[in-house]
N, C-alpha and C positions, 0 to 999 in steps of 0.2 A: 780598449774598452769604452773609459772614460767612467762612467760611475757602476758601482755595484750597490744594491739593494738587497738584501738578504738577512734571514731570520735563522736561529739555529735553536735546534730541541734535542733534548734527551729522548732515548727511546725506551718504550715500557716493554716491548717485546718484538719479535723479528719474524717476518714472512718466513713460512717455510718454505716457500716456492724463489729464494732470492736468486739462484740459478737459473730462474728463467727471465731476468732481467740483464740488460746489457750493464756492462761496468767498465771501469777503467783501472789500472794497476797505477796508483802514483808514489812517487818518491820526490822528496823536497827538503832543502836546507834553508836555512836562515842568514843569510851575511848582515842582517841588521833588523830589530824589532820592533823600533820607534823612530822612524816610520818603517812600518814591513817591507822588507826586500827580501826577496825569494828567489830560489833557483828550483823550476822543477822538471821533473820527468814525469809526461802523463803519457803511458803505453807508448809510443816510438816518438812522440812529441817532446823537444826543449824547450823552455823558456825562462824568462826572469820577469818577477812582477812587481811593481810599486805599489803597495796598499796605503792610502793615506789615513789619518786618524777619522773614529767616528763609530758610531755604534750601529743603526741598522744602513745607514749608506754612508760610503767613502769613494774617494777615488781610486779607482784602479787602473793599472795599465801594463799591459804584456809586451814582451820582446823577443821575438824568435831568437833562439839559440841553436848552434849545431852541437853534438855530440860532446865533441872535445871539450868545446867552449863550458857547457855543461859541467863537465866533470874536474874541470879546472877549479871552476867556480864553486863547486860543491865541497871541494877539499878545504875551502878556506871557512866554510858555514862555521858559525858557533853552536855550540851545544849538541842535541840529537837529532840526526837526521830521521825524518818521519816518513812512515811508510804505512800508506791503507789502501783498502780496495774502495772503489766507490762504485756503489751501485745507483742507477738511474731509475727510478719509479716514478711510474705517473700519478699526477700530483691528485690527492685524495677528492673523490666526487662531491664531498659537500664544504671543499674548501670557499666557497663563495655562495651567497644566496642568491637565488634566481633573479631577485630585484637587482642586486648589485648588478650580474653580469648583464641584465639588459638594460643598466646604465652605463655600462663598459663593454662595449660589443668590442672593441681590440681586443682585451684582457680574453673575452670569452672564445674570440678567435684563434688567440695564442694557446690558451688552454685545449682547445680542440684540435690544435695543430700538434700537440705535443710538446710545443717549445717550452714548456714552464712544467720543472720536474723536481722531485724530491731527491736530494744527491744524499744517499746515507754512504755516510766513513765509518769502516770497520779497521780498526787502526791495528797495526804489527806491534811487536816488541821494538822499543821498551815499553809502549802503551796499550800492548794488547789486552782484549777485555773492553776498551773505552769505544762507543759507538754513537757516533751524532749525527744527524739529519738538519740538512739545510736545504732552504728552499731560497731561490731569488728570484726577486719581480721586478717586472716593467717600471714600476713607480713607487714610492711611497705609500700612497693611499690605498694602492693594492697589497703591500704588506701590513699596513696596518687595519685593512678589511679580512683578512685572512683567518680562518679558521682552521686549527691546527687539526692535524690527523688523529684519530681515536689511539691509534698505536704510540704516539708520542707521550711521554712522559712531562715533560715541563720546558717551557722556552728559557735558553741560555743565552741569547742574543746580549751581547757585550760585557758577560761572566769572563773574565780573564782566563779563569781555570778551561776553559774549551775554545780558545784561540790557538790555534795550531803557531802561530807566533810563539806565543809564552809556553805552550806545551814544547818546544825544542828546546826553550832554555833549562829545563829540566833533565839533570843527567841520571 
């Protein structure tokens, strides 16, 4: 992957039609928090991820694993294993001004092709009740220009209590 550019938000309300959106079932454990090294099962795929330091932008690399390797490494994870359901929701229609999209046709094309989505994470125990939305962007400029969805409550990018790595350290 290389570079991940994302913003995180708390949520004020959930869509009544969540079941209409595609989703992933995710389980992950952290082998290290600084830098973040995690193993993840996403549906039927397994991988290890390295996440570098940074707030909105940071390095991220994935390495494919087989199930046996994933299970072996998950046993070595520190703290809590995180389990969540991730819904893939179309980007809010008012995410960018028409002028901004006109000046950035590649971004407009990515949005119309459904390549940029809101990822809504609904956590299971021991974090049941926690809900966080993330949006990944192609550039830092696009992240800066983004207007959050009206169902988002507050931006929490960089706030450690909303970091999965930090959450995993809580028992």
